C-alpha positions, 0 to 999 in steps of 0.5 A, a space after each residue: 463771188 456774188 458777194 465781194 462784187 456786190 460787197 464793192 459799192 458798199 467799200 466805195 461809198 464808206 471810202 469816198 464818204 471818208 474824204 468827203 470832210 475834206 474834199 467838200 467841205 466849204 470854207 470856214 466863215 469868215 469873222 466880219 472885219 472890225 467897223 472901227 470908224 472913227 473911235 479912240 481904240 486902246 491896246 487895253 486887250 487884244 481886240 485889235 490884234 491878229 500878231 506879235 512877234 519880236 521883242 514886243 508885248 501888252 505891258 501894263 502901267 502903273 500910276 505915279 504917286 502924287 499929293 494928298 488931297 483930302 483928310 477925313 479928320 472932320 467930327 462927322 468923317 473919321 477912319 473909315 471914310 472912303 468909297 468914292 465917286 469921283 467924275 467931272 461935271 462942266 466946270 466942276 469936279 465932283 466927289 462923293 464918299 463914305 464919311 465914317 469912324 471905324 472903332 477898330 483903332 479908336 474910341 467907341 465913344 467917337 462913333 456916329 452914323 454913316 454919312 454920304 459926305 459931298 467935296 468939289 473942285 475946279 481943277 481936280 487936284 485942290 478939293 474943299 468940302 463945302 458947308 451945306 447945311 442941309 443935315 444936322 451933326 450934334 446940333 450944327 448943319 455945318 457940314 457937307 454932309 448929303 445923305 444920312 442913315 436911317 429910315 427913309 420911305 419905309 427903307 433902311 439906308 446905309 448912306 455909307 456904300 453910294 455910288 454916285 454918277 450923272 445920269 446921261 440917259 436923255 429921258 432923265 428927268 430934271 430932277 434926276 439928273 444925278 443918281 445914287 446908288 445907296 445899299 440898305 441896313 440889315 436885314 432889309 439887305 438891298 439897293 435902293 436909288 436916289 434923286 438929284 436936280 443939282 447933285 447936292 440935294 438928294 430924295 429917295 427915288 419914287 420907286 425906291 428898291 432897285 435890286 434885292 436878294 444880293 450881297 452889297 455890303 461894298 461900293 455898288 455901281 450904276 450906270 448909264 451904257 451910252 452905247 448899248 442904250 440901257 442901264 447897268 449896275 455891279 454888285 458883290 456876289 460870293 461863288 460857291 466856294 465862298 470867293 468874293 466876286 462881281 455880278 452884273 445885269 442891265 435895265 432899260 429904267 435902274 429898276 426892271 433887270 435882266 437875268 444876273 450875270 457873274 463876271 467871267 476872265 480871260 485867264 484869271 484865278 478865283 480872287 476876291 474881288 472885293 469892289 469892282 469899279 467898272 466904268 465906260 472910259 470917258 474919251 472911248 466908251 465903248 470900253 469898260 475899265 475896272 479898277 477892282 480891290 483885290 483882298 489877301 488874307 496872308 496871315 499872321 508871320 514875321 512878315 507880317 509883323 514887320 508891316 508898319 503899325 504892328 501896334 494898330 493891326 494887333 488892335 484891330 484883330 481882335 485886342 480890347 480898345 478904349 470904351 470897350 470891344 469893337 467887333 473885330 475879327 483876326 482879318 483885320 490885322 493881317 488882310 492887305 488890299 490893292 488895286 487891280 486893272 481890268 478891261 472889256 468889250 461886252 461888260 461881262 467878259 474882262 480881260 484882268 491883269 492879274 499883277 497890281 495896277 497899283 500896289 501898297 508901296 514903300 513901307 511906312 505909317 499909314 500903308 499896308 493896311 486892309 482897306 487902302 488902296 480903294 480906288 475912287 469910281 473912276 478916272 477923271 481928266 486933269 491938266 498936267 503940272 509940267 507947262 505945255 503938256 497935255 491932259 493926264 488922268 487922275 484917279 484916288 487912291 485911299 491909305 491911312 485906313 482904320 488907323 487912329 481918327 482919319 483916313 486919308 485920300 491921294 492923288 495918282 496920275 496916268 497919261 492918257 489913255 496909258 493903261 496899258 501899252 504895246 511896249 517893244 524892246 530896244 531891238 524891237 517888235 511888229 505887231 499886226 492887227 485884225 482886218 478892220 474898217 474906218 472913218 476919217 483921213 488921218 491916223 493919229 497916235 497916241 505914243 512915247 519913244 525913247 530918243 533912239 526909238 521909232 515907230 513905222 506904220 504900213 497899211 496893208 490889205 485884207 490879204 496882208 500885202 501892203 497897199 502902194 503908198 503905204 507901204 513900211 519902205 514909205 513911213 516916215 519914222 515917227 519918235 517923241 512922246 505925243 498923246 496924239 501925232 499925225 502918222 505920214 507916208 512919205 510926205 502924205 497923210 490923206 487917207 481919204 482913198 481907203 476909207 470904207 475899204 477893208 485894210 490892216 495896220 502893221 507897226 514896226 515898234 522899237 523902244 517905243 510905247 504905243 498906247 492907243 489909235 484913232 482914225 481921224 479928220 481932226 486932231 484929237 484932243 490932245 495932239 501936238 
């Protein structure tokens, strides 16, 4: 009996202890609200989204093909011309690219070293190749070559793998306003940095070697991250299973690098990514946009043989070419390439769309080839050809690669911020954002509806309760197609009283694409 009595306190303690996790548990730590400020936010991911309901979803959009802007038929260019860097520099658009003749589809006597060549434009649509008079090609300097392969400063330069950018680092000297990341030839495999005061005349940086111990046979990119105030680089890496992937690191000066990190993805298979094409989006530089080229070897089949230009495909796959035997392999005939879309907030973990952003397109000569659909690094803003329409995004993609004597470049367009939208059907859908704070007196939306479509907006408190004066019933129905249109509630649009407070947004959408939003005092660029 005494033994039983002595046992009761122990049993009582165990019983109470078992409930402690339930009754004594503190509330889980509440996530801090997003500090949105007045920056532009794109719906390229679920960063802002808490709930989606009804017939609404995130929908990726596809670029629209436009005109062919370049044909690489100069003697120092050829069928292997590619790996473009494109950016807007004041009133001038600059383009740098690999100039090369690949021997898989042409007489090997036409071969020449790999060069980096330069083109420019006043509008991003009509491009010209200036005669720079810098480097000699077969006895003449009347060409647009800015870098040549060969021994420079003790390094064997491969000028055909360039990535050129204007350095936004305020500490960059006047002789280094522009930087070029250039691969080295074997066996000195690595990356070197060139600098330029004008984007045309280049010298090897005094520190020379930027990175080593990698797989750099691709376009390897770097840029100054204005938000993190450091350089970030992206380059080729192979997984243990031999799959081509992407690696990154950061540096204060382009030469001393942090620990390398392999990119990770939210929900994507392990696929070959031949390039990375990652850069901050110029309208929202806290968002990294990548346009990597996916590499898929489909092997030989009846579908493969039915694709355009079978003779060229078979030639690249290993047949003897006139003048000798080029370095051919079966995959040159059976690999297909296309552009994907991905985005990131930290530069390491990406939301990657597994469906193609830019497909090989309708079957025609010059399409469905290894190396086609390699998109330039990066998008630029250009004028629309529709009178009165706002600017749009232009991107440039290689076609007719490794065929004959000249690859080419085609321009594609997308609306501003138009990579992905919150898409709702005619039946409608709703989204609620995560809690956030903002600055700015007005809410502006980039959206597109049908004639029967609409957007309603509600501002809620942190708990999800509508704030008086900003409820759905007081929201004016928005319709139209605008890069930036002001949201109103019963003829009021000022949000001055809510600045700095934690709020949510609720949107009710019908037959609508919502691309981006911004809280701002003044109308953002592109508003109408």
